[in-house]
C-alpha positions in Angstrom: -32.8 22.0 21.5 -32.6 18.2 21.4 -32.1 16.0 24.7 -29.6 13.0 24.0 -28.9 10.2 27.1 -25.8 8.3 26.1 -26.0 4.9 27.5 -22.6 2.8 27.0 -20.5 1.0 29.6 -17.5 2.5 28.5 -16.2 5.6 30.2 -14.1 6.5 27.3 -17.0 5.6 24.8 -19.0 8.0 26.3 -16.8 10.5 26.8 -16.0 10.8 23.3 -20.1 10.6 22.1 -20.5 13.7 24.5 -17.0 15.6 23.2 -18.6 14.7 20.0 -22.3 16.1 20.3 -21.0 19.2 22.6 -19.8 20.6 19.3 -23.7 20.8 18.1 -25.7 24.1 18.8 -29.0 22.6 18.8 -28.1 19.1 20.7 -27.4 18.9 24.3 -26.2 15.6 26.2 -28.3 15.9 29.5 -27.2 12.6 30.9 -25.6 9.4 31.0 -25.9 5.6 32.0 -23.3 2.8 32.5 -25.4 -0.2 32.0 -29.1 -1.0 30.5 -31.0 -0.9 34.3 -29.2 2.5 35.1 -30.5 3.9 31.5 -33.8 3.1 32.0 -34.0 4.7 35.4 -32.3 7.7 33.6 -34.5 7.7 30.4 -37.1 8.0 33.1 -36.7 10.1 34.9 -34.7 13.1 32.3 -37.2 12.2 29.2 -34.7 12.8 26.6 -35.4 13.0 23.3 -33.3 10.3 21.7 -31.3 7.8 23.6 -28.1 6.6 21.8 -27.7 2.7 23.2 -25.1 0.4 23.3 -25.9 -2.8 22.6 -24.3 -5.5 24.8 -23.6 -3.9 28.4 -22.8 -6.4 31.6 -26.6 -6.1 33.2 -29.3 -5.5 31.5 -28.4 -5.6 27.3 -29.5 -2.8 25.0 -32.4 -4.1 23.3 -34.3 -4.9 26.5 -33.3 -1.1 28.3 -34.8 -0.3 24.8 -37.9 -2.1 25.3 -38.8 -0.9 28.4 -37.4 2.8 28.0 -40.2 3.4 25.0 -42.9 1.4 27.5 -42.2 4.2 30.3 -41.3 6.9 27.7 -43.1 6.5 24.8 -42.2 9.8 23.0 -38.4 8.7 23.4 -36.4 7.8 20.5 -33.8 5.3 20.7 -31.0 4.7 18.3 -28.9 1.5 18.6 -24.7 2.5 18.3 -22.7 -0.3 18.9 -19.6 -2.3 17.0 -21.9 -5.3 16.2 -23.9 -5.5 12.9 -24.6 -9.5 13.1 -28.2 -10.3 11.3 -29.5 -11.6 15.4 -28.1 -7.9 16.5 -30.0 -6.1 14.1 -33.8 -8.0 14.4 -33.2 -7.6 18.4 -32.8 -4.1 18.4 -35.3 -3.3 15.6 -38.0 -5.7 17.3 -37.4 -3.9 20.3 -38.7 -0.3 18.9 -35.4 1.0 18.1 -35.3 4.2 15.4 -31.7 3.6 14.3 -28.8 1.5 14.5 -25.2 2.9 13.6 -21.8 1.5 14.1 -19.4 3.5 16.7 -17.4 3.6 13.4 -19.7 6.6 12.8 -18.4 10.5 12.4 -19.3 13.3 14.6 -21.6 14.9 11.4 -23.2 10.9 10.9 -23.8 10.9 14.9 -25.1 14.3 15.1 -27.2 14.0 11.8 -28.6 10.7 12.8 -29.7 12.3 16.5 -31.3 15.1 14.6 -33.1 12.7 12.2 -34.3 10.6 15.4 -35.4 13.2 16.8 -37.6 13.9 13.7 -39.2 10.4 14.0 -37.5 9.4 11.0 -35.2 6.0 10.7 -31.5 6.3 11.2 -29.8 3.4 9.4 -26.0 2.8 8.1 -25.9 1.5 4.3 -24.7 -1.9 5.3 -27.8 -2.5 8.2 -30.2 -0.9 5.7 -29.2 -3.3 3.3 -29.2 -6.0 5.7 -33.3 -5.0 6.8 -33.9 -4.6 2.7 -32.4 -8.5 2.4 -34.8 -10.1 5.3 -38.0 -8.1 4.0 -37.1 -9.5 0.9 -36.7 -12.9 2.7 -39.4 -12.9 5.9 -38.0 -15.0 9.1 -39.3 -18.0 9.2 -41.3 -19.1 12.3 -40.0 -22.3 13.6 -41.8 -23.8 16.5 -39.2 -23.4 20.4 -38.9 -27.3 19.7 -37.6 -26.9 16.3 -35.4 -24.4 17.4 -33.8 -26.0 20.3 -33.8 -29.2 18.3 -31.4 -27.5 15.8 -29.5 -25.9 18.6 -28.6 -29.3 19.5 -27.8 -30.4 16.0 -25.6 -27.4 15.9 -23.4 -28.3 18.9 -23.2 -31.4 17.1 -25.3 -33.8 18.5 -27.2 -36.8 17.2 -30.5 -37.3 17.0 -30.2 -39.9 19.7 -28.4 -37.9 21.9 -30.7 -35.1 21.5 -33.7 -37.5 21.7 -32.1 -38.3 25.5 -31.5 -34.7 26.5 -34.8 -34.3 25.5 -36.5 -37.3 27.1 -38.3 -37.6 23.6 -38.1 -40.3 20.8 -35.6 -40.2 18.2 -38.5 -40.9 15.7 -39.9 -37.3 17.5 -36.5 -35.9 17.0 -36.8 -36.5 13.1 -40.4 -35.5 13.5 -39.1 -31.7 14.3 -35.8 -32.0 11.9 -38.3 -33.3 9.0 -40.8 -30.0 9.9 -37.7 -27.7 10.3 -36.4 -28.7 6.9 -39.3 -27.4 5.2 -39.8 -24.3 6.6 -36.3 -23.6 6.5 -36.1 -24.9 2.6 -33.7 -27.1 2.8 -32.5 -30.9 2.8 -30.2 -31.8 5.5 -29.0 -30.6 8.9 -26.1 -29.1 7.8 -27.8 -26.9 5.6 -31.0 -26.1 8.6 -28.2 -25.1 10.8 -26.9 -23.0 8.2 -29.9 -21.7 7.2 -31.0 -20.8 10.9 -27.8 -19.0 11.9 -28.2 -16.9 9.2 -31.5 -16.2 9.9 -31.0 -15.1 13.4 -33.4 -18.0 14.4 -29.7 -19.6 16.3 -26.7 -18.1 18.4 -23.5 -19.0 17.0 -22.5 -22.4 18.4 
């Protein structure tokens, strides 16, 4: 029997997933949690085989909860089940240690198959997510410095170099230097292209 913990801040979603999985004779939902903090506590106590984890919750988000659960329960497998599939969300989930990423529109058969595959130690990804990760492997994420990301973030919000310099207490020349380095790393030639590329790679949150 494969034991499952369901984590989602919406009761109706938890109830729906429990109902779907209850029809499977080899799967048993042993617990539920309404948030990331509770998920870590319950997972540590129950040590389920698989955790179905919502990504965005009001207290501790799914990626952070995943990291904490896997630290406390290294044999547990975490599958993210969410409505979001942006590049940044996917990367965060995978880097947190999740073994799978499914959308909430998945069918009962897909959900059950994913739980079984996760329990076997396999990676579980919907086709659209798999394609995004393949693209990321083909086009590795650029490593920008924290200051370069900070400067680009302000550019994304429409600030001029002079504005950014005053805000960060650095000279306008230094701002230009950070931008030029970011341009080189991102292989672009202007501010708009740099922001677009950084957003596409999940280096910046959408303004």
